[in-house]
PQR file with spaces between the fields and no chain letter, atoms N, CA, C, O and H, PARSE charges and radii, in Angstrom:
ATOM       1  N    MET     1      -6.606   32.198    7.894 -0.4000 1.5000
ATOM       2  CA   MET     1      -5.297   32.078    8.530 -0.0000 2.0000
ATOM       3  C    MET     1      -4.160   32.356    7.538  0.5500 1.7000
ATOM       4  O    MET     1      -2.994   32.107    7.843 -0.5500 1.4000
ATOM       5  N    SER     2      -4.499   32.864    6.366 -0.4000 1.5000
ATOM       6  CA   SER     2      -3.485   33.081    5.336 -0.0000 2.0000
ATOM       7  C    SER     2      -2.581   34.262    5.674  0.5500 1.7000
ATOM       8  O    SER     2      -1.500   34.402    5.102 -0.5500 1.4000
ATOM       9  H    SER     2      -5.446   33.067    6.119  0.4000 1.0000
ATOM      10  N    HIS     3      -3.029   35.127    6.622 -0.4000 1.5000
ATOM      11  CA   HIS     3      -2.226   36.298    6.955 -0.0000 2.0000
ATOM      12  C    HIS     3      -1.020   35.949    7.832  0.5500 1.7000
ATOM      13  O    HIS     3      -0.132   36.777    8.032 -0.5500 1.4000
ATOM      14  H    HIS     3      -3.907   35.014    7.086  0.4000 1.0000
ATOM      15  N    LEU     4      -0.996   34.726    8.348 -0.4000 1.5000
ATOM      16  CA   LEU     4       0.136   34.320    9.173 -0.0000 2.0000
ATOM      17  C    LEU     4       1.337   33.996    8.298  0.5500 1.7000
ATOM      18  O    LEU     4       1.198   33.446    7.205 -0.5500 1.4000
ATOM      19  H    LEU     4      -1.718   34.053    8.185  0.4000 1.0000
ATOM      20  N    ALA     5       2.500   34.339    8.788 -0.4000 1.5000
ATOM      21  CA   ALA     5       3.721   33.949    8.089 -0.0000 2.0000
ATOM      22  C    ALA     5       3.902   32.447    8.254  0.5500 1.7000
ATOM      23  O    ALA     5       3.534   31.886    9.286 -0.5500 1.4000
ATOM      24  H    ALA     5       2.613   34.785    9.676  0.4000 1.0000
ATOM      25  N    PRO     6       4.470   31.791    7.238 -0.5600 1.5000
ATOM      26  CA   PRO     6       4.621   30.327    7.307  0.2800 2.0000
ATOM      27  C    PRO     6       5.364   29.857    8.557  0.5500 1.7000
ATOM      28  O    PRO     6       5.098   28.769    9.067 -0.5500 1.4000
ATOM      29  N    ALA     7       6.292   30.672    9.047 -0.4000 1.5000
ATOM      30  CA   ALA     7       7.082   30.271   10.212 -0.0000 2.0000
ATOM      31  C    ALA     7       6.226   30.213   11.473  0.5500 1.7000
ATOM      32  O    ALA     7       6.538   29.470   12.404 -0.5500 1.4000
ATOM      33  H    ALA     7       6.508   31.556    8.633  0.4000 1.0000
ATOM      34  N    GLN     8       5.136   31.003   11.504 -0.4000 1.5000
ATOM      35  CA   GLN     8       4.309   31.063   12.702 -0.0000 2.0000
ATOM      36  C    GLN     8       3.273   29.946   12.751  0.5500 1.7000
ATOM      37  O    GLN     8       2.711   29.653   13.806 -0.5500 1.4000
ATOM      38  H    GLN     8       4.883   31.607   10.748  0.4000 1.0000
ATOM      39  N    LYS     9       3.026   29.327   11.599 -0.4000 1.5000
ATOM      40  CA   LYS     9       2.047   28.240   11.571 -0.0000 2.0000
ATOM      41  C    LYS     9       2.549   27.070   12.410  0.5500 1.7000
ATOM      42  O    LYS     9       3.708   26.667   12.313 -0.5500 1.4000
ATOM      43  H    LYS     9       3.483   29.565   10.741  0.4000 1.0000
ATOM      44  N    ALA    10       1.670   26.545   13.217 -0.4000 1.5000
ATOM      45  CA   ALA    10       2.050   25.406   14.051 -0.0000 2.0000
ATOM      46  C    ALA    10       2.228   24.188   13.162  0.5500 1.7000
ATOM      47  O    ALA    10       1.334   23.815   12.402 -0.5500 1.4000
ATOM      48  H    ALA    10       0.728   26.873   13.296  0.4000 1.0000
ATOM      49  N    LYS    11       3.387   23.582   13.270 -0.4000 1.5000
ATOM      50  CA   LYS    11       3.638   22.390   12.459 -0.0000 2.0000
ATOM      51  C    LYS    11       3.248   21.157   13.265  0.5500 1.7000
ATOM      52  O    LYS    11       3.792   20.901   14.340 -0.5500 1.4000
ATOM      53  H    LYS    11       4.113   23.885   13.887  0.4000 1.0000
ATOM      54  N    THR    12       2.318   20.417   12.737 -0.4000 1.5000
ATOM      55  CA   THR    12       1.928   19.185   13.417 -0.0000 2.0000
ATOM      56  C    THR    12       2.390   18.014   12.572  0.5500 1.7000
ATOM      57  O    THR    12       2.244   18.015   11.350 -0.5500 1.4000
ATOM      58  H    THR    12       1.877   20.625   11.864  0.4000 1.0000
ATOM      59  N    LYS    13       2.941   17.031   13.228 -0.4000 1.5000
ATOM      60  CA   LYS    13       3.447   15.873   12.524 -0.0000 2.0000
ATOM      61  C    LYS    13       3.041   14.636   13.303  0.5500 1.7000
ATOM      62  O    LYS    13       3.265   14.547   14.511 -0.5500 1.4000
ATOM      63  H    LYS    13       3.060   17.030   14.221  0.4000 1.0000
ATOM      64  N    THR    14       2.444   13.686   12.608 -0.4000 1.5000
ATOM      65  CA   THR    14       2.073   12.453   13.300 -0.0000 2.0000
ATOM      66  C    THR    14       3.277   11.524   13.309  0.5500 1.7000
ATOM      67  O    THR    14       3.891   11.260   12.275 -0.5500 1.4000
ATOM      68  H    THR    14       2.261   13.758   11.628  0.4000 1.0000
ATOM      69  N    VAL    15       3.590   11.048   14.473 -0.4000 1.5000
ATOM      70  CA   VAL    15       4.715   10.134   14.608 -0.0000 2.0000
ATOM      71  C    VAL    15       4.156    8.738   14.780  0.5500 1.7000
ATOM      72  O    VAL    15       3.419    8.456   15.725 -0.5500 1.4000
ATOM      73  H    VAL    15       3.091   11.263   15.312  0.4000 1.0000
ATOM      74  N    LYS    16       4.518    7.868   13.847 -0.4000 1.5000
ATOM      75  CA   LYS    16       4.021    6.497   13.934 -0.0000 2.0000
ATOM      76  C    LYS    16       4.870    5.715   14.919  0.5500 1.7000
ATOM      77  O    LYS    16       6.099    5.757   14.886 -0.5500 1.4000
ATOM      78  H    LYS    16       5.116    8.097   13.079  0.4000 1.0000
ATOM      79  N    ALA    17       4.184    5.006   15.789 -0.4000 1.5000
ATOM      80  CA   ALA    17       4.904    4.157   16.728 -0.0000 2.0000
ATOM      81  C    ALA    17       5.476    2.972   15.958  0.5500 1.7000
ATOM      82  O    ALA    17       4.839    2.471   15.031 -0.5500 1.4000
ATOM      83  H    ALA    17       3.185    4.972   15.816  0.4000 1.0000
ATOM      84  N    PRO    18       6.670    2.520   16.331 -0.5600 1.5000
ATOM      85  CA   PRO    18       7.236    1.366   15.632  0.2800 2.0000
ATOM      86  C    PRO    18       6.319    0.160   15.775  0.5500 1.7000
ATOM      87  O    PRO    18       5.783   -0.111   16.850 -0.5500 1.4000
ATOM      88  N    LEU    19       6.151   -0.546   14.690 -0.4000 1.5000
ATOM      89  CA   LEU    19       5.235   -1.674   14.694 -0.0000 2.0000
ATOM      90  C    LEU    19       5.831   -2.813   15.516  0.5500 1.7000
ATOM      91  O    LEU    19       6.909   -3.319   15.206 -0.5500 1.4000
ATOM      92  H    LEU    19       6.586   -0.326   13.816  0.4000 1.0000
ATOM      93  N    VAL    20       5.126   -3.202   16.547 -0.4000 1.5000
ATOM      94  CA   VAL    20       5.599   -4.292   17.389 -0.0000 2.0000
ATOM      95  C    VAL    20       4.870   -5.549   16.971  0.5500 1.7000
ATOM      96  O    VAL    20       3.641   -5.574   16.892 -0.5500 1.4000
ATOM      97  H    VAL    20       4.250   -2.791   16.798  0.4000 1.0000
ATOM      98  N    LYS    21       5.635   -6.591   16.703 -0.4000 1.5000
ATOM      99  CA   LYS    21       4.992   -7.843   16.302 -0.0000 2.0000
ATOM     100  C    LYS    21       4.421   -8.507   17.545  0.5500 1.7000
ATOM     101  O    LYS    21       5.165   -8.854   18.463 -0.5500 1.4000
ATOM     102  H    LYS    21       6.633   -6.571   16.767  0.4000 1.0000
ATOM     103  N    PRO    22       3.092   -8.687   17.581 -0.5600 1.5000
ATOM     104  CA   PRO    22       2.494   -9.298   18.775  0.2800 2.0000
ATOM     105  C    PRO    22       2.953  -10.731   18.995  0.5500 1.7000
ATOM     106  O    PRO    22       2.874  -11.253   20.108 -0.5500 1.4000
ATOM     107  N    GLU    23       3.436  -11.368   17.923 -0.4000 1.5000
ATOM     108  CA   GLU    23       3.875  -12.764   18.052 -0.0000 2.0000
ATOM     109  C    GLU    23       5.056  -12.866   19.015  0.5500 1.7000
ATOM     110  O    GLU    23       5.256  -13.892   19.666 -0.5500 1.4000
ATOM     111  H    GLU    23       3.500  -10.944   17.019  0.4000 1.0000
ATOM     112  N    LEU    24       5.836  -11.784   19.094 -0.4000 1.5000
ATOM     113  CA   LEU    24       7.001  -11.794   19.971 -0.0000 2.0000
ATOM     114  C    LEU    24       6.596  -12.016   21.418  0.5500 1.7000
ATOM     115  O    LEU    24       7.363  -12.560   22.213 -0.5500 1.4000
ATOM     116  H    LEU    24       5.674  -10.951   18.565  0.4000 1.0000
ATOM     117  N    PHE    25       5.401  -11.596   21.747 -0.4000 1.5000
ATOM     118  CA   PHE    25       4.947  -11.716   23.122 -0.0000 2.0000
ATOM     119  C    PHE    25       4.054  -12.930   23.312  0.5500 1.7000
ATOM     120  O    PHE    25       3.416  -13.087   24.353 -0.5500 1.4000
ATOM     121  H    PHE    25       4.778  -11.154   21.101  0.4000 1.0000
ATOM     122  N    GLY    26       4.016  -13.774   22.313 -0.4000 1.5000
ATOM     123  CA   GLY    26       3.190  -14.965   22.416 -0.0000 2.0000
ATOM     124  C    GLY    26       1.718  -14.633   22.404  0.5500 1.7000
ATOM     125  O    GLY    26       0.903  -15.366   22.964 -0.5500 1.4000
ATOM     126  H    GLY    26       4.534  -13.647   21.468  0.4000 1.0000
ATOM     127  N    MET    27       1.371  -13.517   21.761 -0.4000 1.5000
ATOM     128  CA   MET    27      -0.028  -13.130   21.682 -0.0000 2.0000
ATOM     129  C    MET    27      -0.507  -13.305   20.251  0.5500 1.7000
ATOM     130  O    MET    27       0.291  -13.348   19.314 -0.5500 1.4000
ATOM     131  H    MET    27       2.033  -12.921   21.307  0.4000 1.0000
ATOM     132  N    THR    28      -1.791  -13.403   20.098 -0.4000 1.5000
ATOM     133  CA   THR    28      -2.343  -13.389   18.754 -0.0000 2.0000
ATOM     134  C    THR    28      -2.569  -11.934   18.392  0.5500 1.7000
ATOM     135  O    THR    28      -2.633  -11.073   19.269 -0.5500 1.4000
ATOM     136  H    THR    28      -2.439  -13.368   20.858  0.4000 1.0000
ATOM     137  N    SER    29      -2.690  -11.660   17.110 -0.4000 1.5000
ATOM     138  CA   SER    29      -2.879  -10.275   16.689 -0.0000 2.0000
ATOM     139  C    SER    29      -4.307   -9.806   16.956  0.5500 1.7000
ATOM     140  O    SER    29      -4.608   -8.618   16.842 -0.5500 1.4000
ATOM     141  H    SER    29      -2.638  -12.359   16.397  0.4000 1.0000
ATOM     142  N    GLU    30      -5.196  -10.759   17.315 -0.4000 1.5000
ATOM     143  CA   GLU    30      -6.575  -10.372   17.624 -0.0000 2.0000
ATOM     144  C    GLU    30      -6.598   -9.567   18.920  0.5500 1.7000
ATOM     145  O    GLU    30      -5.839   -9.862   19.844 -0.5500 1.4000
ATOM     146  H    GLU    30      -4.951  -11.724   17.408  0.4000 1.0000
ATOM     147  N    PRO    31      -7.454   -8.560   18.997 -0.5600 1.5000
ATOM     148  CA   PRO    31      -7.577   -7.840   20.262  0.2800 2.0000
ATOM     149  C    PRO    31      -8.155   -8.759   21.329  0.5500 1.7000
ATOM     150  O    PRO    31      -8.977   -9.630   21.042 -0.5500 1.4000
ATOM     151  N    MET    32      -7.714   -8.550   22.555 -0.4000 1.5000
ATOM     152  CA   MET    32      -8.160   -9.433   23.628 -0.0000 2.0000
ATOM     153  C    MET    32      -9.607   -9.144   23.988  0.5500 1.7000
ATOM     154  O    MET    32      -9.980   -8.004   24.262 -0.5500 1.4000
ATOM     155  H    MET    32      -7.046   -7.843   22.788  0.4000 1.0000
ATOM     156  N    THR    33     -10.401  -10.177   23.982 -0.4000 1.5000
ATOM     157  CA   THR    33     -11.787  -10.013   24.399 -0.0000 2.0000
ATOM     158  C    THR    33     -12.052  -11.001   25.513  0.5500 1.7000
ATOM     159  O    THR    33     -11.629  -12.156   25.452 -0.5500 1.4000
ATOM     160  H    THR    33     -10.098  -11.103   23.759  0.4000 1.0000
ATOM     161  N    ILE    34     -12.745  -10.544   26.514 -0.4000 1.5000
ATOM     162  CA   ILE    34     -13.095  -11.431   27.611 -0.0000 2.0000
ATOM     163  C    ILE    34     -14.446  -12.028   27.265  0.5500 1.7000
ATOM     164  O    ILE    34     -15.419  -11.316   27.016 -0.5500 1.4000
ATOM     165  H    ILE    34     -13.088   -9.606   26.563  0.4000 1.0000
ATOM     166  N    ASN    35     -14.481  -13.332   27.258 -0.4000 1.5000
ATOM     167  CA   ASN    35     -15.711  -13.999   26.869 -0.0000 2.0000
ATOM     168  C    ASN    35     -16.628  -14.085   28.069  0.5500 1.7000
ATOM     169  O    ASN    35     -16.478  -14.968   28.914 -0.5500 1.4000
ATOM     170  H    ASN    35     -13.691  -13.910   27.460  0.4000 1.0000
ATOM     171  N    ARG    36     -17.579  -13.168   28.144 -0.4000 1.5000
ATOM     172  CA   ARG    36     -18.529  -13.259   29.243 -0.0000 2.0000
ATOM     173  C    ARG    36     -19.935  -13.122   28.682  0.5500 1.7000
ATOM     174  O    ARG    36     -20.158  -12.421   27.695 -0.5500 1.4000
ATOM     175  H    ARG    36     -17.701  -12.451   27.457  0.4000 1.0000
ATOM     176  N    PRO    37     -20.885  -13.804   29.327 -0.5600 1.5000
ATOM     177  CA   PRO    37     -22.246  -13.782   28.800  0.2800 2.0000
ATOM     178  C    PRO    37     -22.832  -12.379   28.811  0.5500 1.7000
ATOM     179  O    PRO    37     -22.511  -11.557   29.669 -0.5500 1.4000
ATOM     180  N    LYS    38     -23.691  -12.128   27.847 -0.4000 1.5000
ATOM     181  CA   LYS    38     -24.340  -10.823   27.754 -0.0000 2.0000
ATOM     182  C    LYS    38     -25.335  -10.701   28.904  0.5500 1.7000
ATOM     183  O    LYS    38     -26.090  -11.636   29.173 -0.5500 1.4000
ATOM     184  H    LYS    38     -23.952  -12.796   27.150  0.4000 1.0000
ATOM     185  N    PRO    39     -25.340   -9.539   29.591 -0.5600 1.5000
ATOM     186  CA   PRO    39     -26.272   -9.401   30.710  0.2800 2.0000
ATOM     187  C    PRO    39     -27.721   -9.443   30.244  0.5500 1.7000
ATOM     188  O    PRO    39     -28.038   -9.085   29.109 -0.5500 1.4000
ATOM     189  N    SER    40     -28.589   -9.887   31.141 -0.4000 1.5000
ATOM     190  CA   SER    40     -30.011   -9.937   30.807 -0.0000 2.0000
ATOM     191  C    SER    40     -30.530   -8.516   30.621  0.5500 1.7000
ATOM     192  O    SER    40     -29.939   -7.572   31.147 -0.5500 1.4000
ATOM     193  H    SER    40     -28.331  -10.178   32.062  0.4000 1.0000
ATOM     194  N    PRO    41     -31.633   -8.346   29.874 -0.5600 1.5000
ATOM     195  CA   PRO    41     -32.153   -6.999   29.598  0.2800 2.0000
ATOM     196  C    PRO    41     -32.327   -6.132   30.840  0.5500 1.7000
ATOM     197  O    PRO    41     -32.008   -4.943   30.820 -0.5500 1.4000
ATOM     198  N    GLU    42     -32.844   -6.737   31.943 -0.4000 1.5000
ATOM     199  CA   GLU    42     -33.053   -5.949   33.160 -0.0000 2.0000
ATOM     200  C    GLU    42     -31.702   -5.483   33.700  0.5500 1.7000
ATOM     201  O    GLU    42     -31.526   -4.323   34.074 -0.5500 1.4000
ATOM     202  H    GLU    42     -33.103   -7.702   31.960  0.4000 1.0000
ATOM     203  N    ARG    43     -30.762   -6.413   33.729 -0.4000 1.5000
ATOM     204  CA   ARG    43     -29.420   -6.092   34.224 -0.0000 2.0000
ATOM     205  C    ARG    43     -28.791   -5.016   33.331  0.5500 1.7000
ATOM     206  O    ARG    43     -28.146   -4.088   33.817 -0.5500 1.4000
ATOM     207  H    ARG    43     -30.905   -7.355   33.425  0.4000 1.0000
ATOM     208  N    MET    44     -28.991   -5.159   32.021 -0.4000 1.5000
ATOM     209  CA   MET    44     -28.432   -4.212   31.064 -0.0000 2.0000
ATOM     210  C    MET    44     -28.948   -2.802   31.368  0.5500 1.7000
ATOM     211  O    MET    44     -28.192   -1.830   31.359 -0.5500 1.4000
ATOM     212  H    MET    44     -29.515   -5.914   31.625  0.4000 1.0000
ATOM     213  N    LYS    45     -30.251   -2.717   31.634 -0.4000 1.5000
ATOM     214  CA   LYS    45     -30.876   -1.433   31.929 -0.0000 2.0000
ATOM     215  C    LYS    45     -30.213   -0.805   33.157  0.5500 1.7000
ATOM     216  O    LYS    45     -29.883    0.381   33.181 -0.5500 1.4000
ATOM     217  H    LYS    45     -30.865   -3.507   31.641  0.4000 1.0000
ATOM     218  N    TYR    46     -30.033   -1.649   34.170 -0.4000 1.5000
ATOM     219  CA   TYR    46     -29.419   -1.185   35.414 -0.0000 2.0000
ATOM     220  C    TYR    46     -27.984   -0.726   35.171  0.5500 1.7000
ATOM     221  O    TYR    46     -27.557    0.317   35.666 -0.5500 1.4000
ATOM     222  H    TYR    46     -30.300   -2.612   34.151  0.4000 1.0000
ATOM     223  N    LEU    47     -27.250   -1.523   34.401 -0.4000 1.5000
ATOM     224  CA   LEU    47     -25.857   -1.195   34.111 -0.0000 2.0000
ATOM     225  C    LEU    47     -25.760    0.133   33.365  0.5500 1.7000
ATOM     226  O    LEU    47     -24.895    0.961   33.653 -0.5500 1.4000
ATOM     227  H    LEU    47     -27.597   -2.370   33.998  0.4000 1.0000
ATOM     228  N    MET    48     -26.665    0.322   32.399 -0.4000 1.5000
ATOM     229  CA   MET    48     -26.661    1.552   31.625 -0.0000 2.0000
ATOM     230  C    MET    48     -26.935    2.747   32.538  0.5500 1.7000
ATOM     231  O    MET    48     -26.275    3.781   32.433 -0.5500 1.4000
ATOM     232  H    MET    48     -27.368   -0.350   32.165  0.4000 1.0000
ATOM     233  N    GLN    49     -27.917    2.596   33.439 -0.4000 1.5000
ATOM     234  CA   GLN    49     -28.237    3.685   34.363 -0.0000 2.0000
ATOM     235  C    GLN    49     -27.022    4.039   35.209  0.5500 1.7000
ATOM     236  O    GLN    49     -26.706    5.210   35.421 -0.5500 1.4000
ATOM     237  H    GLN    49     -28.453    1.756   33.524  0.4000 1.0000
ATOM     238  N    LYS    50     -26.343    2.987   35.689 -0.4000 1.5000
ATOM     239  CA   LYS    50     -25.163    3.195   36.515 -0.0000 2.0000
ATOM     240  C    LYS    50     -24.095    3.934   35.708  0.5500 1.7000
ATOM     241  O    LYS    50     -23.453    4.867   36.191 -0.5500 1.4000
ATOM     242  H    LYS    50     -26.600    2.036   35.517  0.4000 1.0000
ATOM     243  N    HIS    51     -23.929    3.487   34.470 -0.4000 1.5000
ATOM     244  CA   HIS    51     -22.930    4.070   33.577 -0.0000 2.0000
ATOM     245  C    HIS    51     -23.220    5.550   33.352  0.5500 1.7000
ATOM     246  O    HIS    51     -22.327    6.392   33.439 -0.5500 1.4000
ATOM     247  H    HIS    51     -24.451    2.729   34.077  0.4000 1.0000
ATOM     248  N    PHE    52     -24.486    5.851   33.063 -0.4000 1.5000
ATOM     249  CA   PHE    52     -24.853    7.233   32.781 -0.0000 2.0000
ATOM     250  C    PHE    52     -24.690    8.109   34.019  0.5500 1.7000
ATOM     251  O    PHE    52     -24.333    9.283   33.921 -0.5500 1.4000
ATOM     252  H    PHE    52     -25.212    5.167   32.993  0.4000 1.0000
ATOM     253  N    GLN    53     -24.960    7.511   35.202 -0.4000 1.5000
ATOM     254  CA   GLN    53     -24.770    8.266   36.437 -0.0000 2.0000
ATOM     255  C    GLN    53     -23.296    8.589   36.624  0.5500 1.7000
ATOM     256  O    GLN    53     -22.920    9.696   37.009 -0.5500 1.4000
ATOM     257  H    GLN    53     -25.250    6.557   35.281  0.4000 1.0000
ATOM     258  N    LYS    54     -22.466    7.577   36.336 -0.4000 1.5000
ATOM     259  CA   LYS    54     -21.031    7.750   36.495 -0.0000 2.0000
ATOM     260  C    LYS    54     -20.530    8.866   35.578  0.5500 1.7000
ATOM     261  O    LYS    54     -19.649    9.645   35.940 -0.5500 1.4000
ATOM     262  H    LYS    54     -22.771    6.677   36.023  0.4000 1.0000
ATOM     263  N    MET    55     -21.115    8.919   34.383 -0.4000 1.5000
ATOM     264  CA   MET    55     -20.700    9.924   33.417 -0.0000 2.0000
ATOM     265  C    MET    55     -21.409   11.258   33.649  0.5500 1.7000
ATOM     266  O    MET    55     -21.226   12.204   32.882 -0.5500 1.4000
ATOM     267  H    MET    55     -21.831    8.285   34.088  0.4000 1.0000
ATOM     268  N    LYS    56     -22.212   11.331   34.700 -0.4000 1.5000
ATOM     269  CA   LYS    56     -22.987   12.531   35.000 -0.0000 2.0000
ATOM     270  C    LYS    56     -23.832   12.941   33.791  0.5500 1.7000
ATOM     271  O    LYS    56     -23.883   14.113   33.417 -0.5500 1.4000
ATOM     272  H    LYS    56     -22.360   10.563   35.323  0.4000 1.0000
ATOM     273  N    LEU    57     -24.481   11.965   33.201 -0.4000 1.5000
ATOM     274  CA   LEU    57     -25.278   12.208   31.999 -0.0000 2.0000
ATOM     275  C    LEU    57     -26.740   11.945   32.295  0.5500 1.7000
ATOM     276  O    LEU    57     -27.059   11.110   33.141 -0.5500 1.4000
ATOM     277  H    LEU    57     -24.440   11.013   33.505  0.4000 1.0000
ATOM     278  N    PRO    58     -27.621   12.637   31.620 -0.5600 1.5000
ATOM     279  CA   PRO    58     -29.027   12.263   31.728  0.2800 2.0000
ATOM     280  C    PRO    58     -29.198   10.827   31.240  0.5500 1.7000
ATOM     281  O    PRO    58     -28.645   10.448   30.208 -0.5500 1.4000
ATOM     282  N    VAL    59     -29.959   10.037   31.980 -0.4000 1.5000
ATOM     283  CA   VAL    59     -30.065    8.618   31.668 -0.0000 2.0000
ATOM     284  C    VAL    59     -30.787    8.419   30.343  0.5500 1.7000
ATOM     285  O    VAL    59     -31.812    9.047   30.078 -0.5500 1.4000
ATOM     286  H    VAL    59     -30.409   10.346   32.818  0.4000 1.0000
ATOM     287  N    GLY    60     -30.251    7.559   29.538 -0.4000 1.5000
ATOM     288  CA   GLY    60     -30.940    7.165   28.317 -0.0000 2.0000
ATOM     289  C    GLY    60     -30.101    7.340   27.073  0.5500 1.7000
ATOM     290  O    GLY    60     -29.251    8.225   26.982 -0.5500 1.4000
ATOM     291  H    GLY    60     -29.418    7.049   29.753  0.4000 1.0000
ATOM     292  N    ILE    61     -30.370    6.462   26.113 -0.4000 1.5000
ATOM     293  CA   ILE    61     -29.635    6.496   24.852 -0.0000 2.0000
ATOM     294  C    ILE    61     -30.029    7.738   24.053  0.5500 1.7000
ATOM     295  O    ILE    61     -29.190    8.366   23.408 -0.5500 1.4000
ATOM     296  H    ILE    61     -31.061    5.742   26.188  0.4000 1.0000
ATOM     297  N    LYS    62     -31.312    8.081   24.105 -0.4000 1.5000
ATOM     298  CA   LYS    62     -31.813    9.219   23.327 -0.0000 2.0000
ATOM     299  C    LYS    62     -30.972   10.461   23.576  0.5500 1.7000
ATOM     300  O    LYS    62     -30.623   11.189   22.647 -0.5500 1.4000
ATOM     301  H    LYS    62     -31.994    7.571   24.629  0.4000 1.0000
ATOM     302  N    ASN    63     -30.650   10.693   24.855 -0.4000 1.5000
ATOM     303  CA   ASN    63     -29.874   11.873   25.210 -0.0000 2.0000
ATOM     304  C    ASN    63     -28.498   11.841   24.565  0.5500 1.7000
ATOM     305  O    ASN    63     -27.991   12.857   24.088 -0.5500 1.4000
ATOM     306  H    ASN    63     -30.933   10.101   25.610  0.4000 1.0000
ATOM     307  N    THR    64     -27.904   10.651   24.561 -0.4000 1.5000
ATOM     308  CA   THR    64     -26.587   10.504   23.959 -0.0000 2.0000
ATOM     309  C    THR    64     -26.654   10.852   22.487  0.5500 1.7000
ATOM     310  O    THR    64     -25.787   11.548   21.959 -0.5500 1.4000
ATOM     311  H    THR    64     -28.316    9.826   24.949  0.4000 1.0000
ATOM     312  N    VAL    65     -27.703   10.357   21.824 -0.4000 1.5000
ATOM     313  CA   VAL    65     -27.883   10.649   20.404 -0.0000 2.0000
ATOM     314  C    VAL    65     -27.990   12.152   20.198  0.5500 1.7000
ATOM     315  O    VAL    65     -27.406   12.708   19.267 -0.5500 1.4000
ATOM     316  H    VAL    65     -28.408    9.792   22.253  0.4000 1.0000
ATOM     317  N    GLU    66     -28.746   12.805   21.083 -0.4000 1.5000
ATOM     318  CA   GLU    66     -28.877   14.265   20.997 -0.0000 2.0000
ATOM     319  C    GLU    66     -27.524   14.945   21.143  0.5500 1.7000
ATOM     320  O    GLU    66     -27.179   15.847   20.380 -0.5500 1.4000
ATOM     321  H    GLU    66     -29.220   12.354   21.839  0.4000 1.0000
ATOM     322  N    LEU    67     -26.762   14.494   22.141 -0.4000 1.5000
ATOM     323  CA   LEU    67     -25.444   15.083   22.381 -0.0000 2.0000
ATOM     324  C    LEU    67     -24.557   14.928   21.158  0.5500 1.7000
ATOM     325  O    LEU    67     -23.837   15.848   20.770 -0.5500 1.4000
ATOM     326  H    LEU    67     -27.042   13.761   22.761  0.4000 1.0000
ATOM     327  N    VAL    68     -24.623   13.748   20.561 -0.4000 1.5000
ATOM     328  CA   VAL    68     -23.810   13.492   19.376 -0.0000 2.0000
ATOM     329  C    VAL    68     -24.244   14.431   18.263  0.5500 1.7000
ATOM     330  O    VAL    68     -23.413   14.970   17.532 -0.5500 1.4000
ATOM     331  H    VAL    68     -25.208   13.001   20.877  0.4000 1.0000
ATOM     332  N    ARG    69     -25.552   14.621   18.142 -0.4000 1.5000
ATOM     333  CA   ARG    69     -26.069   15.482   17.096 -0.0000 2.0000
ATOM     334  C    ARG    69     -25.591   16.919   17.282  0.5500 1.7000
ATOM     335  O    ARG    69     -25.340   17.638   16.315 -0.5500 1.4000
ATOM     336  H    ARG    69     -26.227   14.183   18.736  0.4000 1.0000
ATOM     337  N    GLN    70     -25.471   17.316   18.535 -0.4000 1.5000
ATOM     338  CA   GLN    70     -24.994   18.673   18.819 -0.0000 2.0000
ATOM     339  C    GLN    70     -23.474   18.767   18.694  0.5500 1.7000
ATOM     340  O    GLN    70     -22.892   19.837   18.873 -0.5500 1.4000
ATOM     341  H    GLN    70     -25.675   16.732   19.321  0.4000 1.0000
ATOM     342  N    GLY    71     -22.848   17.650   18.389 -0.4000 1.5000
ATOM     343  CA   GLY    71     -21.398   17.650   18.265 -0.0000 2.0000
ATOM     344  C    GLY    71     -20.700   17.540   19.603  0.5500 1.7000
ATOM     345  O    GLY    71     -19.526   17.886   19.729 -0.5500 1.4000
ATOM     346  H    GLY    71     -23.320   16.781   18.244  0.4000 1.0000
ATOM     347  N    ARG    72     -21.418   17.062   20.596 -0.4000 1.5000
ATOM     348  CA   ARG    72     -20.800   16.903   21.911 -0.0000 2.0000
ATOM     349  C    ARG    72     -20.531   15.429   22.164  0.5500 1.7000
ATOM     350  O    ARG    72     -20.953   14.863   23.172 -0.5500 1.4000
ATOM     351  H    ARG    72     -22.372   16.781   20.493  0.4000 1.0000
ATOM     352  N    VAL    73     -19.825   14.828   21.230 -0.4000 1.5000
ATOM     353  CA   VAL    73     -19.573   13.393   21.311 -0.0000 2.0000
ATOM     354  C    VAL    73     -18.690   13.079   22.512  0.5500 1.7000
ATOM     355  O    VAL    73     -18.911   12.088   23.209 -0.5500 1.4000
ATOM     356  H    VAL    73     -19.483   15.288   20.411  0.4000 1.0000
ATOM     357  N    GLU    74     -17.696   13.920   22.753 -0.4000 1.5000
ATOM     358  CA   GLU    74     -16.764   13.653   23.847 -0.0000 2.0000
ATOM     359  C    GLU    74     -17.525   13.531   25.160  0.5500 1.7000
ATOM     360  O    GLU    74     -17.250   12.642   25.967 -0.5500 1.4000
ATOM     361  H    GLU    74     -17.517   14.725   22.188  0.4000 1.0000
ATOM     362  N    ARG    75     -18.476   14.423   25.366 -0.4000 1.5000
ATOM     363  CA   ARG    75     -19.281   14.391   26.587 -0.0000 2.0000
ATOM     364  C    ARG    75     -20.085   13.094   26.629  0.5500 1.7000
ATOM     365  O    ARG    75     -20.207   12.451   27.672 -0.5500 1.4000
ATOM     366  H    ARG    75     -18.699   15.145   24.710  0.4000 1.0000
ATOM     367  N    ALA    76     -20.622   12.732   25.484 -0.4000 1.5000
ATOM     368  CA   ALA    76     -21.441   11.526   25.425 -0.0000 2.0000
ATOM     369  C    ALA    76     -20.597   10.299   25.737  0.5500 1.7000
ATOM     370  O    ALA    76     -21.072    9.347   26.356 -0.5500 1.4000
ATOM     371  H    ALA    76     -20.522   13.255   24.637  0.4000 1.0000
ATOM     372  N    MET    77     -19.335   10.329   25.299 -0.4000 1.5000
ATOM     373  CA   MET    77     -18.470    9.184   25.525 -0.0000 2.0000
ATOM     374  C    MET    77     -17.854    9.225   26.923  0.5500 1.7000
ATOM     375  O    MET    77     -17.178    8.286   27.343 -0.5500 1.4000
ATOM     376  H    MET    77     -18.949   11.102   24.796  0.4000 1.0000
ATOM     377  N    GLY    78     -18.093   10.304   27.621 -0.4000 1.5000
ATOM     378  CA   GLY    78     -17.559   10.413   28.968 -0.0000 2.0000
ATOM     379  C    GLY    78     -16.093   10.786   28.994  0.5500 1.7000
ATOM     380  O    GLY    78     -15.392   10.510   29.967 -0.5500 1.4000
ATOM     381  H    GLY    78     -18.642   11.067   27.280  0.4000 1.0000
ATOM     382  N    ARG    79     -15.628   11.414   27.922 -0.4000 1.5000
ATOM     383  CA   ARG    79     -14.215   11.818   27.879 -0.0000 2.0000
ATOM     384  C    ARG    79     -14.063   13.219   28.419  0.5500 1.7000
ATOM     385  O    ARG    79     -12.951   13.744   28.469 -0.5500 1.4000
ATOM     386  H    ARG    79     -16.198   11.638   27.131  0.4000 1.0000
């Protein structure tokens, strides 16, 4: 890309959002987590299948690992 004139190069700049103090909102700085019991293994299996169906993915973790290996992480994450 050295043949491009400097003016033609796309300038990207990250803009930092102003830091908001969570204390102002009466929140703790910890991320909110909902305390719910972990599903049983059978339920977990079912939930995963449902999740993979929703993402239109072949069912199973192995496939996700493969996708990640191929650099298709976004697809694996359902993005």
